[in-house]
C-alpha positions, -999 to +999 in steps of 0.1 A: -443+384+924-417+387+897-421+416+873-429+408+836-399+406+813-396+427+781-369+422+754-363+453+732-344+452+699-332+483+680-308+488+651-271+500+652-282+529+631-300+543+662-265+551+675-249+558+641-275+572+617-265+577+580-264+615+583-237+614+609-199+607+607-202+581+636-177+596+661-178+581+696-191+615+708-220+613+684-228+577+693-226+585+731-252+613+725-274+590+705-271+562+732-282+588+758-313+597+737-321+560+731-318+552+768-342+580+777-369+563+755-360+527+765-360+533+803-398+539+800-401+501+796-387+497+831-408+525+844-439+505+832-429+477+855-410+454+832-376+438+837-355+448+807-332+431+782-317+452+754-305+437+720-288+462+697-277+460+661-241+468+650-243+472+612-227+507+608-202+500+637-189+466+624-188+481+589-165+509+601-144+484+620-139+463+588-127+493+570-101+498+597-091+462+594-087+465+556-067+498+558-043+483+584-038+449+567-002+457+558+006+467+594-012+443+617-029+409+613-065+411+600-093+402+624-120+377+615-155+389+613-167+372+644-142+390+665-153+423+650-188+414+662-174+407+696-156+440+697-186+460+688-207+441+714-183+455+740-180+491+726-217+496+720-225+479+753-202+502+771-220+533+757-254+518+765-245+507+800-233+542+809-263+559+794-288+535+810-271+538+844-275+576+842-312+573+834-317+549+863-300+573+887-321+602+874-353+583+880-343+566+912-345+532+898-325+507+918-311+488+889-277+473+879-268+474+843-246+448+826-234+441+791-230+403+785-208+390+757-232+366+740-224+337+717-252+324+694-251+290+678-258+285+641-262+253+621-235+244+595-263+230+573-281+263+572-288+271+535-273+306+541-238+292+540-244+280+504-257+314+493-242+343+512-262+375+508-253+399+536-231+428+523-205+439+549-176+463+552-162+487+526-165+490+489-136+477+468-126+481+432-128+451+408-091+443+410-090+441+448-123+422+449-109+396+425-077+393+445-097+387+477-118+361+460-086+342+451-066+347+482-093+346+509-121+328+491-143+357+497-176+360+479-182+395+464-210+413+446-212+444+426-233+469+445-254+494+425-225+508+406-207+519+438-181+491+437-177+456+450-185+444+485-179+412+504-211+392+512-213+367+540-239+342+553-267+353+576-278+320+592-308+316+615-298+314+652-306+281+669-294+286+705-280+313+728-254+298+751-257+324+778-296+322+780-297+309+815-273+335+828-293+362+811-325+349+826-310+347+861-297+383+859-331+396+847-349+378+875-326+395+899-339+428+886-308+438+866-310+455+831-291+432+807-276+442+773-272+409+753-270+394+718-254+426+705-251+426+668-272+394+667-246+377+688-212+362+681-219+334+656-204+301+666-207+264+658-198+232+677-170+214+659-152+184+675-168+193+708-153+228+706-169+261+701-156+278+669-163+313+656-180+316+622-175+341+594-212+352+593-236+377+608-268+370+625-299+392+621-304+410+654-342+407+650-340+369+648-316+367+677-337+389+699-368+369+690-351+337+700-338+353+732-373+365+741-386+329+738-357+313+757-359+336+787-398+336+788-403+373+779-438+385+782-434+413+757-411+415+727-405+451+714-390+460+681-380+496+677-379+509+641-379+542+622-418+544+621-443+547+649-466+520+634-466+492+609-485+501+577-497+483+546-495+500+512-467+521+527-461+555+511-491+552+489-524+572+490-542+542+504-516+536+532-532+521+563-516+520+597-522+489+618-530+490+655-533+453+663-530+424+640-529+386+645-502+363+633-524+350+605-530+386+593-493+393+595-486+363+574-512+373+549-496+408+545-462+391+542-474+369+514-489+399+496-454+416+497-464+443+521-432+440+542-401+440+520-370+420+529-348+450+533-370+469+558-400+457+577-399+421+565-373+406+590-390+424+619-425+409+611-409+375+605-391+378+639-424+387+656-442+357+640-413+334+651-416+346+687-454+342+690-455+308+672-428+295+696-450+304+726-445+342+730-474+364+741-473+397+721-450+419+701-449+457+699-435+474+668-430+512+672-404+540+671-384+551+701-401+585+701-435+568+703-425+541+728-441+557+759-474+561+742-472+527+726-467+510+760-500+527+770-515+513+738-520+548+724-496+542+695-475+514+679-486+481+663-493+451+684-490+416+670-509+389+689-517+353+687 
């Protein structure tokens, strides 16, 4: 009998937290720590697919692109996403391989460059909201608006930043390959950074200047490969309502309808837990079984249902 499949999503800040410079050595150390936690999913009998974010990494790459603009041709955003898929995937592949060898798990680990289709009619293209890359002064921001048709916003008195669309993913082109590799008992790293955003134009695949939320991409992937468990790793061990207040309440298990009720009440803000809960709801309403939201440090206990928050039908 085939093992169950788990898709686990975690942010790029797991490898590059705000309190670190973000050197490769630091990120390799962080990848090793993340892998020690994530490998517990495989030890619990699941086939494993990893989806990582890339916010800090692609932001740093865009700074490099801007600083070198007078020396080498600039790179479009979608190629920066592709590059960070490769670099982060390399670090995770190495660290996951080491953990498998330590535990005697007979697993091959592969990073798959993944392209994710978005719809050109998505409203996100009319109202870009996702800040990316470095801060600019007003003069440079105005110049880029005129020369490159960028959309920029002033960011909390710290300067100006480019904003790009963050459309909802509609398809993952490599889903069948991912599913086949997983069923052959390989650990797959896919949809890095939410995937390389593409559209079909004139029967050709074209890269798009956009970023895809990794929670939405991982939710879609979990559905498309028939995952039994969708795991979202975050900075807290459990989801809570009235977060940070005296009447804060941690949630052990909630239904989709309860999650929607809490969303409507504003319990899960857009900039933090909101997209994760929305991704969980999407997965279950599209036929998924259950979602676990927890931290990497609590993952082992959460898989035993001793911690974490489970969202169920």
